N, C-alpha and C positions, 0 to 999 in steps of 0.2 A: 625041588631044584628053582634056582635063580636064573632068572632066562639073562640075559648076553644083550646090551644091548649099544651099539657102535655109535658114535656122534662123527660125521668128518665132514670134511666141504669137498666139494665134486672138483677132482682136477683135469680141467678144459682143455693140457693137453697132454700129460700121462694117462687119465682116464679115454679118452676120446678113440674114436678109429670105427671103421663100416668093411662093410664084408668079409671074410673069412677069416683076410690078412689078422684082421685084427685079435687075433687068437694067439698069434706067434709074437705080439709085443705085450707087455709087461704093466700090465693094466692095476695099478695098486689098492683098488676102491673092490675090484673083481676079487682082484686073490686074497685081498681081507677077507671076503666068503668062502672060498675054498681051503681053509687050512685044517687039517687034520688035529690038531691038536687046541683049536678054538671052533666053537660052533656058535656064529651070529645069528642070532632068533630076531634081532629088527635092526636094519638099518636108514640111522635118520640122515638121510644126506641131504647139506643142504647146499642150495646153488642161487646163481642168478638168474633171473627169467630169461636172462637173454640166450642161457645157455641150457633151455629144455632139452632140443635136442639131443643135444649129449645126456644130459641124462638120465635119460626116458631110455636109450640103449643101451647104460647099465646098469638098468634097475632090470631089463628082460634079459640082460646077459647073465646077471647074479640069478636072478630069478630059476634059469637054465640050470647053470651047475649047481646051484645049491637051494632047491627048492624048500626048505628050515627057513630059509629066509624070507621076512616080509621087507620090503624096502620103501620108504617115506619118503618122498620126495619135497622140502620143508622150501621155497622157494623164499627167498630174499631180494630186495633192492641196496643196491650197492654199484653206486656210478663209477666210486674211483677206489678199488682194491687195494690200493696200499695205503689208504689214507686209516692211521692208527684211527682216529678218532669216530669215523663210520662206519669201519667193519666189529669195531667195540661194541655200538651201539648196538647197530643189527643182531652181533650173538646177544647184547644183554638183553635184549628184548624177544629173543629165542629163546633163552633161561627161566626168562620170567613166565615168559606163558608155558612153558614146558613142564607135563602136570611128571615129576620125579617119584618113582616110588622103589628109594632103597632098600625095601623091607621086601621087594619080591624081585627087582632086577639090581643087575651088577651094571656098568656102565663105564665105555671107553670109548676117549677123546681120539680117535683117528689122527694123525697132526699128519701123516706121508703126504697129502693133498692141498692144496691151497698154495695158499704166501705166505711169506716169510710174516706179514704181517698178521695172517689170520691166524698162524702158528702160537704167534706170538700173545695173540689177546685169550686163545683159549688157554694158552699154560696161564693168564693173567686170572681169565673167569675163573678156575679150577683150583686157584691160590685161595683165590677167595672166597672160595666154596659156592660161587653160584652156577658150575658144572661140576656138579659132585664125581666121583670115580678115578680111574688113572689114565693114562695119558699113553698113548701106544703105539709103535712107528715100527711101519714095515719095511725091508730091506727088500732090493731086491735079488732076484735068485742070481746064482753063479752062472748058469745057463736059460737062454732069454727064449726058453721051449711052452709050450703050452702045459706039456703035463709036468713042467717047475715051481715051485712056487716060493715066494720069497719068505725070510724069515721075519720072527714078529720079537718085536722087544715093550715090556711093560715097565713102565716108570711111574712108582707111586708116588705120586709131588705130598704125600704127608712125612715131611721132615723128622717127626716126632718117633716114626720108626727106623729112623737110621740112626745106631748108639753113636756111629761114628760120630756124624753128621751133629748131632745133637750134643754128644762130647766137645768139637770144636766152637760151638755157639758159647757152651759154657764156660769153656774156658776165655773167649773172646768176651764174653758179657766181665768174666772175672781182672783180667786185665784190663778194660776201661775203666773198672772202680778202682780198683789198685791205684789207677792212671790218676785218678780224680781226686785219691787222695796222695799223691804223689807219692804212692811205693809205700808209705806210711803202714804198719797192722796193729792198727785200731781196736780198739776192743769196748767202745760203748756201744750197745748195741740200738739204742735210742739215734745215736750217730750212724753208724753202720745202717739202718734200714734206710735212714732218709739218703745215704749217697747213692744206696742201689737203686733207688725212685726215681733222682736227680741223671742218675745214668742212663736210664731206660728212657725217660723225658727226653734228652739232651738231644740223641741220634735220631729223635721220631717226630722232633716239630723243631719250629720255627715262631714259634706263638714267644710271646714275654716270660721273663721268671721273674722273681720278686724273690729277694734272699732277707731274711731279715734277720735279725739277731742285735746283738751288742758289740760294739768297736772292740775290734782286735778278736771278731768269732772266726775270722777268714773269711768274708765274705767275698774281699775283694781278692784271694787267692785262687777262690772254689771258681768264679766266674772267666780268671784268665784260662783256670785247665777244662772249662768246659768248649769256650773257644776252644782250646788245641786238638781237644778229643774232637769235637768236629772239622777241623783241621786237617787232622790225621784220616779220617775217613771221607777227607774230600767234598764235604758236605757245606764248609764255604770255604768262598777264597780271597775277602776284603780284610781289613786290619780288623787288630783288637783294640778300640778307643775308648780311654777310662778319663771319668770327670769327673771329684767332689764337689756336686752342687752348690756344697757350705761356699764352695771357692767363686763360684759369679756373681758378682753384684752389680746392681747401678746399671745402665745401659748399657753395657759389654757383655752383660748375658744374654742376652739376643744374639746378638753378634758370634760369640765365641761359642754359643748351638746351631744357628740356620747361617751363620755367616752375615757378609755385607755387602752391597756393593759401594764402589770408589763414590766418596761424598755423600753416604748418606748421611754422616752426622762428621762434625768436627774431630780432625787425625783419621780420617777415613778417607786413606791416599791410595788405596788402592786395593780390587777384590780379597774378600775372606771366602775359603770356602765356608767355611764352620765344620763341626765335629760330628755333623750329623752324617753328611757328606763326603767327608773322609772315611766316615763308616760305612759306604754303600759297599753289600756286598757282602760285610763283615759283622763285627759284633760292638755296639755300645754300651758301658756299664755303666749306666747314671748311680753313684752314689751317695747315699744323703738327700737321695728324690724330695722328699721332703720340704729340703729350701729352695726348692724352685718356684719361683713366684707365681703367680697367677695366669701372667700373660707365656710364658714359659710354660707352663701345663697345656695350655689349649693350645700352642701351638704343638708340643709334642704328644697329642692326641690324635690332631689331625696329621701329622707327619705320619703316626701309627698307623693307620688307617686308611690312611689314601697314599701314603710312600712319597708325599710329594709335598714343599714347605713353601713357602717364599723368601728369600734370604731378606736383611732391613734395608731397605732403600731400594727394592728391585722390584721390575713389575713381571716379571717372569717367573713362572714356579722350576723349582729344581728338585729332580727326581734323587731318590736314593730308599734301596732295600736292605734294611739292617736288620737282624734280630736284636731283640732289649733286654737286657737282665738289671733291673733294678734291685737297688739294695737301700736299706733303711735300719733304723736304731729303733723307731720312733713308732706307735701304732699306729696305723693310717686310718683305719677306723674309727678313734678319737679328733682326729685332725678335720675328717671328712665331716665329722658330728657336727666337731666346732664353726667349722668354714672357712679350714686352715686349705683342704685339698682337696682337689675335684674329685667330685664322685664317679666321672662317666669315666676319668682315666683310669681310676684305681680297679674298678670294675674289668678296665682293659689288660692294666700291668697284675692281674691275682688271679689268671688261670693257673698257673703254677706255681703258689707260693709257697716256703720254705723255711722254719725259722733256724737258724743255726746255732746249737746251745756253748756259752762259753765253760772256756779252759772248767773252771770251778764247779760243773755241772757233768766233765767230762775228767774226774781224775785217775781215771783208767788210764786213760789217750797219754795219760803228761810221760810215760817212761818211754812210750817209743817217740813220742814228738822230742822228746830231749835227744833222743838218738838222734832222729830225725836232722833236729838244728846242730848238734857237734860234726854232724857228715857234713852238712850243709855249708857250716864256717872251716872244717879242715878242706874240701874242695875249693873254696871263694879264695884261702890264703895259702894252699899247695904248704897245709902242717897240721901230718895227722895229730888230735887232739882225742883225749878218751879222761876218764874220770879212775883212780884207783877202790879198790873197793869201797874202801870204807868212806872217803869221800861221797862217791854215789849215793851210799845208802844212807848218806847224815840229808844229804841232799833231798831225796827221794822221802826221806822220811818228813823234810818240813813243807817239802811241796806238797804233800798228800796229805796233810794234816787243817783244819779248820784256822791255821796263824795266816796261813798262805792267802792272801786274797784273789791272786791274778785278776786286779781290777780292768788290768788292761790287755787280759787273755793272753793270746801267743803273740802280744807283740813283748809282754812283759817276763815270759818266759825265753824268747827271740833275742830277747835284751838282758837277759840273765848270764843265756851262757855266750852269748857275744864278750861278757865278761869278762868271767871265767876263763874264758879261753887267753884274754889277752892278756891279764893279768897274771897268769898261770906259768911256769919256770919249766921251760923245756916244754916234751907233750905232755904232760900228766899235770891234772888239776888234784888239787892234794885238800885232805882239807881243812887247811888254815885259811885255806883260798874262799870255801865252802862257807863257812863260817862267817866270814865278812861280807860273802853277800846275801847270807840269808838276815844280816845284820842291816844290811841295805835295804832290803826288800822290804823288811817288814816299818823301816822308817818311812819309806815312799810311799806305803800304804799309811800308815799314819797321818802323810801330810797331804793325802786325796782329799777329797771333799766325798766322796762317801767314803771314808770311816773317820770322819772327823767326832761322830758319838764314841768311837771305843777313843782315838786319844784323848778324851776327855775323862773316860774314865778308868784309862790306865795310869791317870794322874793319884788313882785313890785306891788301885787296889792291884792286885797282879793278874798275869794274864790267865791262870790258871783259876784265879776267883771270876776272872770276865767272865771265862767257857761256860760258866755256871746260870749264866744271866740266860731266856731267850733275848732274840736278836730284835722281838719285837718292843723289849721291855727298854733297851739301851737307848733308844730317842728320848724316850721321855724321861729315864734317871739322869742322863744329860742335861735333859733344859732343867728339869727341879734342882740340882749341883748348878747351874749355871746363875736359876737366879739366887740361891742361896749366896755364893760368894761375892754379889752383889746386893745385900740386902744386909741392913745393921743390924736385925732382930729377929732369931723365930716365929715370932710372930707377923711380922713385914712381909717373910716369904712366905708364908702363907696367907695372908690376904692378898697375894700378889697370884701366885700360884690357884688358888679356890676363890678368885674372882667370882665367877660366873656362879657357881654351886651354891655359895655360901650363904647367895641371896635366896633358895631355896628351902636350908634350913634354919629350924629355931634357936640351936645352939651353934656359938659361931666359933668355936674352939680351933682357930685355922694352928695354932703352933701344935699343939697336942696330934691333930692330923698327919702332921706335915712330918712330927715327928716318929707318928708309928711308920710311916709311910719310910721313913728313910731306916729304921732300923729290920723290917721286911729283909735288906740288904746290905746289915750289918756295917748300916753309917750311922754316924751323931753329929750332931749340929758341927758340936767344937773341932770334930776330922776335919768336914766341908771349910773350915773358917782357918785353921790351921793350914790345909791344903797338901 
């Protein structure tokens, strides 16, 4: 059988006593070794060397009433028993030097004696697994007589063994994850896994977080939800300060971020705090951080590392402790390679980095987000809005198809729902409204820069035919069509298109090459010229 080992502090008041009357007092360390149902084979008694005489008396009394118990006195030097750092360090050293053997011994941490600080340190070291075993608390007997013993309570801090607590933690974790997603029942596995990890680190770190992804993917919204989650957990007390770095231009950029002193430059008629100082004890969200200039990047890095900086025109540093969340649509690694972004700043903000997928990559989440946008509009406008079955089916069929580009991601969806609700008659969105909105969205995406190739091709073919052409072929075909329309003959167009490769060919029949290329897509020269 395993031996039972107790570890605890000497109680200089509770454990003290001399002469025969000491047996009439309740002394926890002695009483622990007098329990009928718990035999202590060894008692590791921790004490300050100043109280050695009390410890020796306790040792002798334990060995008298419990000969099977070996008492080991562990002397430590603690100048101030109420200094958490000092007590923790002493116990930490004890734990590091002690040779635990959990295969042969059971360990109990006796917290009945010692200061509250000592008890806290035992809890912390046990929870961190530096001191293994279970927490043991002894309560005094109802009658303070020698033949009476106290009551032993054993606390196991392995929370995984408590189903109710484990369930409570899991419910809380799911609640936090749902909070980050604004309660939307998202279905995309990759996005859900990403939010689970963000929830995990959000409440456990003050380090910078980097959110990547296309415009409209929800970086700003997620940053604010992280802030609100930490605020709800009372982990942050300052403000949420958001700035799009693309709006910072010229000499006012430094002033906006770091503040300035009166007279720092023309027009600086009074002191300005700056966004970093306003974010003190709160959170700063720098969207499009790649737009910061080299000087601003250097100052941000220093502010992150030292939590202090100089305002423009100031000769005294100001302090600001904030958590940074940075947003970007760019590839910062490529910008570092091009010399446009500081490598050391990227290293500082890249500890926790997450790329949010665009809406077109999360099409299974369109339906729940559609319901979310409807509810949001209804709440804001005090007007309950909904689709009828036919119109909802038509809208989702389009939204989930390849025709729906969602180039602005959730901004497109929000704007679309707002238009549908605004133009709806009454509180129901009908099929005619949906059909008009689909036409509007198609036109918007055709006119956008991201889809001008498709726009060129749709001038010559149907949407159905366009869908049969691979996306990587469309830009090339659109360029060929553009050159053909600007050329007087098939040969002239061929010479322009094959200007490089034709030099390596013995036979330079560019017109024939171009004709065969067009035939591949069932197009002819005449078709292109007629438009």
